[in-house]
N, C-alpha and C positions, 0 to 999 in steps of 0.2 A: 357886703364884705364880710359879714359875720355868719355866713351860711355854715350850717353844721353838716359836713359831708356825709356822715354815716348815720343820720338820724331822721331820715325821711319816713313817713308813715308807710306801713306795709300791711298786706293782708295777713291775717292770722288771728288766732283766738288766744287770749292770755288766760292761762290756767294757773291760779295760785293755790297750791295745796300744801299740806303739812309734809313732814319728812316721809311719812309712810306712803305718800302718793308718788314718790319718785324712787324707783328701784327697790323700794322696801328696805333701804339701808339708812343708817344714821350717817349722813354725809360728813366725812372728815373725822368720824369718831374712832377710827382704827388707829393703831400705832403706825408710825412712819414705815413704809415698806417700799424699797427701791426695787421695782419689778420691771424687767424689760418687757416692752410691748410684744405681742405675738408677731411672728414674721408675716409680712404681706408680700405677695408676689408682685414683681415689677409689672406695671401696666404698659404692655407693649402696644405699639400702633397696630391696627388691623388693616386689611385691604381697603376697607371703607374710608379709612383716614387719609388715604392718598400717599404718594411718595414724599419722603422727607419729613413725615410727622415725627414729633419729638416725644421722648419718653416722659411719662408723668412721674411725679415723685413717688417713691415707694416707702418713704418714712412717714412719721407722724407729721400732721399739719397743724399749726397753731392758727386759731381763728379769733377774730374780734367780734363781739356781739353787742349791739346797741339796743336797749329796750325802747320800744315804741308804744304808741297808744293801743296798737292792735296785737302786739306780741313781741317778736324780736327780729332784728335784721343782722345777718351774719356775713362777714367777708373773710376770706383767707388772708393771713399775714405772711407766712413763710413756712418752709419745711424745716423741721428740727433736724439739724445736721451736726452731730457731736455737741460741742459747747457753743455752737453758733446757729443762726437761721440762714436758710438759702432762699433767694427770691423765687417766686412762682411766675416767671415770665418766659415766654418762648422767643427764640431769636428769629424764626422764619414765619410762622403763621400764628400770631397771638390769639386770634379769634377762635381758630380751630382748637388750639391748646386749651383755652378757657372753656369751650364747650365740652371737651373731653373730661376736663376736671370736674365739671358739673355732673356729667354722666357717671363718672366712676367714684367720686368722693363726696358729692353733695346731692344724693338721690332723695326723692320724696320718701318720707317715712323714716329716714335715718336719724338716729338719736346722737346727740352730742352732750358731753358733760360740761357744765358751766362751773367756772371758778371765780371767786371774788376774794380779794385779800389772801390769795394762796390756798384757799380751802374750797372744797366742793360745795356748791350753792344751788344746784338745780340741773335741769335738763332742757335742751331745746330739741324739738321734733320738727324736722323740715317739712313744710307744706308745699313749697315750690322754690325753684332756683332758676336763675337766668343769667345771661351774659348781656351787659349793657351794649348799646350801639357803639360801633367803632369810633374811636376818638384819636387825638394826636398821640396819646399814650396808650399802651397796651391795655385792653379792657380787663377789669377784675370782676369775676363773677360774684354774685351775691345770692343769698338764700333768705327766705322769710319763713317763720314758723311759730309754733306755740311754745310758751314757756311754762315750765313747772318749777316753782321756786320754793326754797326752804325758808324757815324763819330768819336765817341769817342774811337773807338777800331781799327782804320785802321792799326796802327802800333803794336798792341798788339800781343804777341806770345803765351800767355797762359791765361786761364780763369778758374773760378769756375762755376759750373753749377748745376742747380736743374731742375727737371721736371717742365713743365709749371704750373701744378696744385699746385706744392709746392713752387713756386717762390714768394718771398716777393716783395711788392712794396716799393721802396726806393727812396729818393729824390736825384735828380742829384747833389745837392749842396755838398753832402758829398764826391763826387768823384772829384769835381772841385778843382784845385790848390793843389792836394795832392802831392806836390813835396818837397823833403828834402830841408830845408832852410840852409843858412850859419850858423845860430845859432845852429841848430841841429848838423851839422857837426863839429862845434867847441866844443859843450858841450859833445858830445858822448865820445871822448877820455878822457876827464876829469873824467867823471863818471866811465868809464871803468878802468882807472888806479886805482881808489880807490877800486873798486870791486876786481881787480886782486891782489892788494897788500894784501887786507884782506883775500884772499884765498891762499896766499903763492905762487902765480904763478911767474915764472921767466919772467921778461920783457926784451927783447933784446933792444939794443941801439936805434934801429929805430922802436920800437914796434908800434908807432902810425900809421905806414903804414900798420898795420895789420887790419885796419878797412875795412871789405869786403862789407858791405851793411848797408845803413840807409833807413828805410822804414817808412814813416809817416802813421798815421791812426787817424781817428776822435775819439774824446772822448766824450761820452754822457754827456751832461750838461756843456760842456766847449766850449768856442768860439775858442780855439786854439787846434791844433792837437797834439797828442803824437807821439812817434816814437819808432821803434824797431831798434837796432843796433847789428850787428854781427862783432866780432873780431876773427881773426885766426892767429896763429903763426905756421910756418912750415907746412902750409896746404893751400889748395885752395877750393873754393866752387864747388866741383864735386867729383865723386868717384875716388878712386885711392890713390896713395902715400902710406903712412904706418901709423902705430900707434904711431907716435911721434908728439909732439906738443900739442896744446890745442885749445879749442874753447869757446867763450863766446857770449851769446846772452842775451840782457836785454830789458825791456820795460820801457820807461820813459814817464810820463804824466805831464801836467802842474800842478804846485802846486795850492792849493786852492786860494792863494793870487795872482796868475797869475804873479809872479815875479821870478819864478824858476822852477825847475823840480824835481820830485820825481820818483825814480825807484820803480816799483810795481811788477816786476818779473825778476828773474835772473836764468839763467841756465849756469853753468860752467862745462866743460868737460876736464879733464886731460887725454889725450890719453893713457899715460903710465899705468893708473890704470883702465880706462874704455873702451879703444879702440876709434878709430876715430868716431866722430859724429859732422859733420860740418853742422850747420843749416842755411837755407835760407828761408826768408819769400816769399812764392809764391804769396799770395794775401790776401785780407781782404773781409769779408762779414758778415752781420748779419744773419747767416743761422738759428739761433735758435729764431729769432724774439723777442729779449729782448731789442732792441733799442741800443745795443752796439755791434760793430763789433767784430768778432773773427779773428784770424790770422792763416792761414794754412801754415805750414812749410814743406819743403822737406829737409830731413837730409841725408847726404852722409856718408857712411862708406867706407872702403877700396875697397870693391867690390860689394856693394849694396846701395840701398837708400830706404827710407821709409817716410811716412807722420806722422807729429805730428800737434797738434793744441794747441793754447793758447787762453784762453778766460776769461771773468770775471764771477765769480760765483754769485749765488743769494745773497751771503753775501757781495758782493762788492770786494772780493779779486780776484786778477789775478792768474791764475795757468795753468799748462799744463792739458788740458782736454782730450787729446787723444794721444796715441802712439801705433803704430801697426807695429812692425818689426818681421819678421819671420826668425828665425835662420835656416840655412841650415844644415841638419843632413847628415851624411855620407850615410846611406842607410835606409831611413824611410819606414816603412810599409805603405801600401796604406790606411789603416784605422786608422793610428795613428793621434792623434790631433797635428796640427802644433805647434811647440815650440814657446813660447812667450817670449819676453824680458820684465821682470817686470818693472813697472814704478818706477823710483828711488824716494826716499824721496825728498820732495820739498826743494829747497835752501831757508833757513830761514834768510839769511843775505842780504836781498834785500833793506834794508832801507837806500840806499845811496841817497844823495840829493846834489844839487848845486843851488846856488842863481843866476846863469846867467839869464839875462832877456829873456823873450819870445818875439819873433818877428814873 
């Protein structure tokens, strides 16, 4: 029940080198530059693809990379689409679509820039890629390859990735000292208790021990970092267990007066009514180049997991910008469109604040 979906061993050679061994640049050492990626022609179907073949994405694709004992395993997450991500799933022929995605965007020898804590951390070079056997849900292709890692990623086990031509230049300083502070760990339960009581959640006697994760992230225009916090009751951060308990994740940013915190986004899941959904922040990256990082989440159900993302929209509000979960049908037809989980209405009770000082 605790299987790690994306961490199976893969063929590849792990190459750990210094900074000079990867692109001959000091990853993240440059000043912030918002540079649009070069144009990429739309990958149109060919005659060999057959009638009804669907267009591949022509924008940047965000990938998730899990470090293995032999190198790295990479899977696509979604296409960067404005301030959101778009799913990489076909409606008519998912297997053909995944095979074309491998052929066009995950070729052997292609290099991908790796990021950790929002800064450049290395390179993955694809050695092979394939599409897993057909399943109830549309297959997601994966690639395995060698890793070249910088000093800032020696102990990292997972990364976000973009193809080199799509990779933004980001300053090293946003990744420096991104560690949860004592103040964050102190404030998070205070804010969480207010949110939970406002939502009618039952708090056990030792509920503060339910804090499962605190993840800092830089906030554009602020000298202080914000943070995301996850609280779980009767659950753990992994697949399994059952549909009892609840999960809460929220984002808090420094107040404009720099003397407290404002919550800008809240997601609360009562398992009894909506099923298990335990969220974990995987990492942060400004993948849409708007000078504010987004947060990629991995959310665990009873027997599956999926990706979500939270970001700041053009109007300045924080919201869930991506959710891609495929429901397993009993016996789906080969040409059926994969079932989607509709995005729930946003939680509108996120205006919780506390005046605890920021350190």
